[in-house]
Residue frames relative to the residue before (quaternion, step in Angstrom):
aa qw qx qy qz dx dy dz
M 1.0000 0.0000 0.0000 0.0000 0.00 0.00 0.00
A 0.4182 -0.7110 0.5087 0.2468 3.56 -0.82 1.01
V 0.2794 -0.7469 0.5835 0.1539 3.55 -1.09 0.79
V 0.2508 -0.7449 0.6020 0.1409 3.56 -0.90 0.99
H 0.2261 -0.8113 0.5288 0.1049 3.58 -0.36 1.24
R 0.3430 -0.7017 0.5849 0.2186 3.56 -1.07 0.78
T 0.4045 0.6976 -0.4780 0.3483 3.55 0.17 1.28
T 0.5778 -0.5901 0.4423 0.3497 3.55 -1.31 -0.17
M 0.1333 -0.7292 0.6583 0.1309 3.51 -1.38 0.35
T 0.0333 -0.8153 0.5767 -0.0391 3.56 -0.76 1.10
P 0.4471 -0.3364 -0.7898 0.2513 1.53 -0.98 2.33
G 0.5888 -0.5896 0.4244 0.3543 3.56 -1.26 0.39
K 0.6832 -0.4990 0.3462 0.4055 3.54 -1.28 0.39
L 0.6807 0.4882 -0.3056 0.4526 3.59 0.84 -0.90
E 0.6095 0.5460 -0.3466 0.4585 3.57 1.10 -0.67
L 0.6598 0.4932 -0.3030 0.4792 3.58 0.98 -0.82
L 0.6683 0.5107 -0.3043 0.4472 3.57 0.96 -0.87
A 0.5888 0.5840 -0.3719 0.4170 3.60 1.07 -0.64
S 0.6954 0.4412 -0.2645 0.5018 3.58 1.12 -0.66
W 0.7010 0.5026 -0.2569 0.4359 3.56 1.09 -0.78
L 0.6191 0.6129 -0.3495 0.3449 3.59 0.89 -0.90
P 0.6866 0.5139 -0.3362 0.3892 3.66 0.69 -0.91
A 0.6613 0.5183 -0.3120 0.4436 3.60 1.14 -0.46
Q 0.5857 0.6038 -0.3698 0.3945 3.60 1.25 -0.13
P 0.5447 -0.6659 0.3987 0.3175 3.62 -0.90 0.88
W 0.6981 0.4539 -0.2728 0.4819 3.60 1.17 -0.47
Y 0.4721 0.6700 -0.4486 0.3562 3.61 1.25 0.06
Q 0.2596 -0.7701 0.5679 0.1305 3.56 -0.79 1.04
S 0.2627 -0.8184 0.4918 0.1391 3.53 0.05 1.33
P 0.3681 -0.7239 0.5355 0.2316 3.60 -0.86 0.94
D 0.8108 -0.2087 0.1676 0.5205 3.58 -1.18 -0.49
A 0.6141 -0.5678 0.4024 0.3723 3.56 -1.09 0.75
G 0.8049 0.2778 -0.2163 0.4778 3.51 -0.94 0.92
S 0.5793 0.5760 -0.3811 0.4330 3.59 1.27 -0.10
A 0.2941 -0.7535 0.5633 0.1685 3.57 -0.67 1.09
P 0.5926 -0.5732 0.4139 0.3859 3.62 -1.07 0.61
Q 0.1328 -0.7611 0.6315 0.0654 3.53 -1.20 0.72
P 0.0032 -0.8566 0.5159 -0.0057 3.59 0.56 1.14
A 0.0221 -0.7693 0.6385 -0.0083 3.53 -1.11 0.84
K 0.5336 -0.6392 0.4541 0.3171 3.56 -1.00 0.83
A 0.0839 -0.8256 0.5580 -0.0010 3.57 -0.83 1.05
G 0.7743 -0.2705 0.1710 0.5460 3.60 1.23 0.08
G 0.2633 0.7668 -0.5678 0.1421 3.51 -1.32 -0.27
F 0.2295 -0.7510 0.6020 0.1443 3.54 -1.34 -0.21
R 0.3560 -0.7190 0.5562 0.2165 3.54 -1.36 0.10
L 0.1709 -0.7255 0.6475 0.1586 3.51 -1.40 0.24
D 0.4475 -0.6875 0.5052 0.2682 3.55 -1.16 0.60
D 0.3389 -0.6655 0.6248 0.2280 3.52 -1.21 0.67
P 0.4448 -0.7160 0.4580 0.2823 3.65 -0.55 1.06
Q 0.6766 0.4776 -0.2913 0.4788 3.60 1.15 -0.55
G 0.4162 -0.7478 0.4376 0.2758 3.59 1.26 -0.17
E 0.5412 0.6591 -0.3770 0.3613 3.58 1.22 0.32
V 0.7901 0.2964 -0.1145 0.5243 3.56 1.02 -0.85
G 0.3183 -0.7177 0.5852 0.2028 3.56 -0.92 0.91
I 0.1085 -0.8065 0.5811 0.0082 3.58 -0.87 0.99
E 0.0930 0.7969 -0.5874 0.1063 3.56 -0.65 1.13
F 0.1826 -0.7335 0.6458 0.1076 3.55 -1.12 0.82
M 0.0535 -0.8509 0.5212 -0.0369 3.56 -0.18 1.31
A 0.2282 -0.7155 0.6440 0.1460 3.53 -1.09 0.86
V 0.0348 -0.8081 0.5858 -0.0513 3.55 -0.73 1.14
T 0.1877 -0.7838 0.5835 0.0995 3.58 -0.76 1.02
D 0.2430 -0.7480 0.6039 0.1294 3.54 -0.86 1.06
G 0.2229 -0.8209 0.5184 0.0876 3.56 -0.51 1.22
A 0.4404 0.6867 -0.4714 0.3351 3.59 1.23 0.11
G 0.7696 0.3267 -0.2471 0.4898 3.56 -1.04 0.68
D 0.6862 -0.5124 0.3514 0.3783 3.54 -1.35 0.00
R 0.7778 0.2639 -0.1349 0.5542 3.60 1.13 -0.56
P 0.3139 -0.7676 0.5267 0.1867 3.60 -0.27 1.21
V 0.1453 -0.7722 0.6151 0.0644 3.56 -1.09 0.79
T 0.2333 -0.7695 0.5799 0.1311 3.57 -0.95 0.91
Y 0.1609 -0.7958 0.5825 0.0386 3.53 -0.81 1.13
H 0.3138 -0.7028 0.6045 0.2051 3.52 -1.28 0.53
V 0.0011 -0.8093 0.5845 -0.0591 3.56 -0.57 1.21
P 0.1858 -0.7659 0.6062 0.1063 3.61 -0.34 1.19
L 0.0899 -0.8115 0.5774 -0.0010 3.57 -0.87 0.99
T 0.0822 -0.7502 0.6472 0.1076 3.52 -1.24 0.53
Y 0.2245 -0.7609 0.6020 0.0908 3.51 -1.15 0.79
R 0.0156 -0.8208 0.5683 -0.0558 3.55 -0.65 1.15
G 0.4720 -0.6856 0.4904 0.2582 3.53 -1.21 0.62
A 0.7569 0.1501 -0.1164 0.6254 3.58 1.34 -0.01
P 0.6378 -0.5397 0.3637 0.4118 3.62 -1.12 0.44
L 0.4015 -0.6744 0.5684 0.2469 3.54 -1.21 0.67
D 0.4604 -0.7103 0.4603 0.2675 3.57 -0.59 1.16
G 0.8506 0.1775 -0.1476 0.4725 3.54 -0.97 0.93
A 0.6601 0.5192 -0.3059 0.4486 3.60 1.24 0.10
E 0.2069 0.8100 -0.5268 0.1537 3.58 1.11 0.55
H 0.6484 0.5415 -0.3107 0.4357 3.59 1.05 -0.79
A 0.7106 0.4474 -0.2441 0.4850 3.59 1.21 -0.49
L 0.4664 0.6877 -0.4427 0.3370 3.59 1.26 0.03
I 0.2836 -0.7498 0.5758 0.1606 3.57 -0.77 1.05
G 0.7074 -0.3808 0.2509 0.5400 3.55 1.07 -0.74
T 0.4065 -0.6617 0.5521 0.3035 3.54 -1.34 -0.07
S 0.0877 -0.7896 0.6071 0.0139 3.52 -1.19 0.63
E 0.3838 -0.7019 0.5505 0.2388 3.54 -1.14 0.67
H 0.2181 -0.7837 0.5768 0.0746 3.54 -0.56 1.27
G 0.5264 -0.6900 0.4014 0.2927 3.58 -0.82 1.00
V 0.7445 0.3414 -0.2075 0.5348 3.60 1.18 -0.44
L 0.7940 0.3622 -0.1589 0.4618 3.58 0.80 -1.04
G 0.4976 -0.6571 0.4352 0.3622 3.59 1.23 -0.18
R 0.8019 -0.2673 0.1845 0.5015 3.56 -1.17 -0.49
R 0.0778 -0.7777 0.6237 0.0113 3.52 -1.03 0.99
W 0.2863 -0.7204 0.6096 0.1656 3.52 -1.08 0.87
I 0.1539 -0.8171 0.5547 0.0319 3.56 -0.57 1.21
Y 0.0954 -0.8325 0.5456 -0.0156 3.55 -0.65 1.19
D 0.5209 -0.5233 0.5607 0.3748 3.48 -1.39 0.35
G 0.3685 -0.8063 0.4213 0.1911 3.55 -0.26 1.31
T 0.5305 0.6215 -0.4292 0.3849 3.61 1.18 -0.24
H 0.6956 0.4299 -0.2678 0.5095 3.60 1.25 -0.31
D 0.6098 0.5569 -0.3482 0.4437 3.59 1.27 0.00
P 0.4179 -0.7499 0.4476 0.2505 3.61 -0.48 1.15
V 0.6036 0.5560 -0.3736 0.4324 3.62 1.08 -0.54
L 0.6673 0.4823 -0.3074 0.4770 3.59 0.88 -0.87
V 0.6568 0.5200 -0.3254 0.4385 3.59 0.86 -0.89
D 0.6404 0.5223 -0.3219 0.4620 3.58 0.97 -0.82
R 0.7012 0.4576 -0.2771 0.4713 3.60 0.88 -0.90
L 0.5964 0.5548 -0.3663 0.4497 3.59 1.09 -0.60
Y 0.6649 0.4762 -0.3075 0.4864 3.58 0.92 -0.83
A 0.6131 0.5388 -0.3466 0.4623 3.59 1.06 -0.69
L 0.6244 0.5314 -0.3354 0.4640 3.58 1.06 -0.72
V 0.6152 0.5433 -0.3431 0.4568 3.59 0.97 -0.82
L 0.7387 0.4271 -0.2179 0.4736 3.57 0.95 -0.92
G 0.5208 -0.6484 0.4148 0.3691 3.58 1.24 -0.07
E 0.5240 0.6495 -0.3926 0.3866 3.58 1.27 0.36
A 0.7218 0.3023 -0.2238 0.5810 3.62 1.28 0.06
E 0.3099 -0.7623 0.5442 0.1636 3.57 -0.98 0.86
P 0.3784 -0.7311 0.5128 0.2435 3.62 -0.62 1.05
Q 0.2315 -0.7783 0.5763 0.0920 3.53 -1.09 0.85
A 0.6134 -0.5463 0.4223 0.3835 3.55 -1.21 0.57
Q 0.5745 -0.6422 0.3970 0.3160 3.53 -1.03 0.83
S 0.8371 0.2271 -0.0648 0.4934 3.59 0.89 -0.91
E 0.6853 0.4314 -0.2854 0.5126 3.61 1.25 0.26
S 0.4133 -0.7029 0.5195 0.2553 3.58 -1.00 0.80
G 0.8653 0.1537 -0.0995 0.4667 3.55 -1.10 0.75
M 0.5917 0.5588 -0.3723 0.4461 3.59 1.12 0.56
P 0.3108 -0.7577 0.5420 0.1883 3.60 -0.39 1.17
D 0.2721 -0.7438 0.5899 0.1574 3.55 -1.22 0.60
P 0.2005 -0.8310 0.5078 0.1065 3.61 -0.07 1.25
T 0.5556 0.6081 -0.4042 0.3976 3.62 1.21 -0.17
V 0.6312 0.4854 -0.3283 0.5081 3.58 1.26 -0.30
T 0.0270 -0.8324 0.5525 -0.0325 3.58 -0.59 1.11
G 0.1821 -0.7384 0.6390 0.1150 3.51 -1.12 0.80
W 0.0510 -0.7917 0.6087 0.0082 3.56 -1.06 0.77
S 0.0639 -0.7856 0.6154 0.0118 3.54 -1.04 0.88
A 0.4764 -0.6756 0.4894 0.2777 3.55 -1.07 0.79
G 0.6116 -0.5796 0.3407 0.4171 3.56 1.28 -0.04
A 0.5615 0.6327 -0.3755 0.3786 3.57 1.30 -0.04
G 0.6218 0.5799 -0.3425 0.3996 3.58 1.20 -0.31
H 0.2145 -0.7534 0.6078 0.1307 3.53 -1.28 0.43
P 0.4604 -0.6882 0.4762 0.2961 3.61 -0.70 1.00
G 0.4335 0.6699 -0.5259 0.2944 3.53 -1.11 0.70
P 0.7052 -0.4561 0.3124 0.4440 3.58 -1.23 0.19
V 0.1892 -0.7614 0.6134 0.0902 3.52 -1.13 0.79
A 0.2038 -0.7765 0.5874 0.1023 3.57 -0.91 0.96
L 0.3455 -0.7265 0.5601 0.1979 3.57 -0.93 0.94
L 0.1912 -0.8216 0.5326 0.0686 3.57 -0.63 1.16
D 0.8048 -0.0970 0.1198 0.5731 3.59 0.93 -0.86
V 0.1589 -0.7549 0.6287 0.0977 3.55 -1.26 0.55
S 0.0188 0.7776 -0.6280 0.0224 3.57 -0.89 0.96
A 0.2500 -0.7914 0.5481 0.1037 3.55 -0.87 1.01
G 0.1235 -0.7892 0.5992 0.0530 3.54 -0.97 0.94
R 0.7542 -0.3857 0.2728 0.4562 3.57 -1.24 -0.37
D 0.7993 0.2417 -0.1181 0.5374 3.59 1.12 -0.61
T 0.8031 0.2304 -0.0825 0.5433 3.58 1.13 -0.57
S 0.2506 -0.6530 0.6689 0.2517 3.46 -1.47 0.10
D 0.2022 -0.8084 0.5474 0.0769 3.58 -0.58 1.18
L 0.1559 -0.8094 0.5655 0.0290 3.54 -0.64 1.22
L 0.2053 -0.7568 0.6102 0.1132 3.56 -0.63 1.11
V 0.0001 0.8237 -0.5641 0.0574 3.56 -0.62 1.14
Q 0.3317 -0.6916 0.6041 0.2161 3.51 -1.29 0.52
T 0.0759 -0.7901 0.6082 0.0091 3.58 -0.64 1.16
P 0.6838 -0.4618 0.3374 0.4531 3.62 -1.20 0.12
A 0.7109 0.4458 -0.2552 0.4804 3.57 1.18 -0.52
G 0.7260 -0.3588 0.2503 0.5307 3.59 1.24 -0.16
K 0.6818 -0.4823 0.3590 0.4168 3.55 -1.31 -0.19
L 0.0142 -0.7737 0.6330 -0.0208 3.53 -1.11 0.87
T 0.3046 -0.7133 0.5888 0.2274 3.56 -1.31 0.23
I 0.1545 -0.7466 0.6413 0.0862 3.55 -0.93 0.97
S 0.1652 -0.7870 0.5900 0.0722 3.57 -0.53 1.19
V 0.1874 -0.7802 0.5915 0.0799 3.55 -0.50 1.22
Q 0.3484 -0.7509 0.5232 0.2025 3.56 -0.55 1.17
R 0.2305 -0.7969 0.5471 0.1119 3.58 -0.71 1.06
V 0.7345 0.2684 -0.1776 0.5974 3.58 1.04 -0.77
L 0.2539 -0.8074 0.5171 0.1279 3.57 -0.35 1.25
R 0.0258 -0.7829 0.6212 -0.0204 3.52 -1.02 0.93
P 0.4976 -0.6526 0.4732 0.3202 3.59 -0.92 0.85
A 0.0697 0.7740 -0.6258 0.0664 3.54 -1.11 0.78
P 0.5645 -0.5911 0.4391 0.3730 3.61 -1.06 0.62
E 0.6398 -0.5513 0.3775 0.3798 3.56 -1.13 0.65
E 0.7496 0.4080 -0.2185 0.4732 3.57 0.97 -0.85
A 0.3705 0.7640 -0.4760 0.2292 3.59 1.26 0.02
D 0.3659 -0.7065 0.5636 0.2221 3.54 -1.03 0.83
T 0.2571 -0.7454 0.5931 0.1631 3.54 -1.26 0.36
A 0.5678 -0.6203 0.4127 0.3500 3.57 -0.93 0.88
G 0.7759 0.3568 -0.2586 0.4514 3.52 -1.09 0.74
Q 0.4114 -0.7408 0.4562 0.2719 3.59 1.25 0.33
P 0.1099 -0.8477 0.5154 0.0601 3.62 0.42 1.18
L 0.4451 -0.6779 0.5237 0.2609 3.52 -1.23 0.58
G 0.7958 -0.0928 0.0674 0.5946 3.55 1.24 -0.29
H 0.0253 -0.7963 0.6033 0.0345 3.54 -1.28 0.18
V 0.2799 -0.6964 0.6283 0.2048 3.52 -1.42 0.21
T 0.0900 -0.7947 0.6003 0.0041 3.55 -0.84 1.05
A 0.0933 0.7953 -0.5910 0.0979 3.57 -0.95 0.87
D 0.5379 -0.6262 0.4762 0.3029 3.53 -1.38 0.24
W 0.0334 0.7314 -0.6749 -0.0921 3.48 -1.46 0.04
T 0.4693 -0.6790 0.4955 0.2705 3.58 -1.27 0.28
L 0.3724 -0.7250 0.5412 0.2069 3.55 -0.89 0.99
P 0.6804 -0.5068 0.3255 0.4174 3.62 -1.16 0.42
D 0.6942 0.4624 -0.2904 0.4691 3.62 1.09 -0.57
G 0.6194 -0.5781 0.3255 0.4197 3.58 1.31 0.14
A 0.5324 0.6196 -0.4127 0.4028 3.60 1.24 -0.16
K 0.4547 -0.6723 0.5142 0.2772 3.56 -1.23 0.52
A 0.1098 -0.7530 0.6449 0.0717 3.54 -1.11 0.77
R 0.1209 -0.7841 0.6059 0.0593 3.55 -1.22 0.50
G 0.2273 0.7771 -0.5616 0.1707 3.54 -0.97 0.82
R 0.7046 -0.4666 0.3429 0.4101 3.53 -1.36 -0.07
Y 0.2266 -0.7434 0.6155 0.1313 3.54 -1.00 0.91
A 0.7958 -0.0278 0.0361 0.6038 3.60 1.13 -0.57
V 0.1124 -0.7750 0.6204 0.0423 3.56 -1.19 0.70
V 0.2611 -0.7673 0.5706 0.1327 3.59 -0.99 0.88
H 0.0462 -0.7886 0.6131 -0.0105 3.56 -0.92 1.01
A 0.5542 -0.5780 0.4800 0.3582 3.52 -1.29 0.40
């Protein structure tokens, strides 16, 4: 079980994201000259069975410009660099308890991708974002029944205007996990184009304090 430490991170996650977000292809740039103003809007965590990698799915609302936009940023926290993932490094931060942490865009981290697929299949239990040992029942994974539990290998990552598409090798064959980058509210029963094989649905908080709910990830053949 991952432990959420009550301590500081220098620089903080939001500070790192303010510099990182504008370079992403799915970032919706506000008015010219407006720097990002990211604020935490929700999310959840998953446990790494090996206890080595911190896994967080963060909803971040950028308040710059006239129309706030909420982004989904999966993050992993490691105690050493991830080989071959220099391009996915968001930054490093000094953790008050754990020391230096390497923070990555989790769509490029094989540990996060494996646990995300496990969540879709009901094989991983979502955890509260800011509390240790507290499951979050508002986060739901759903599978059409076509998946098979087992290790998942990340083969490729491609970024679009709204999603990061992860090509993965599962025990049953190749699948694509589309990680939603721009979060949009949708009814719980909403269908998704292309007859998805599975999805993850969770909440986030809108700037006015209301709760929104929608897809964080969708699995396609």
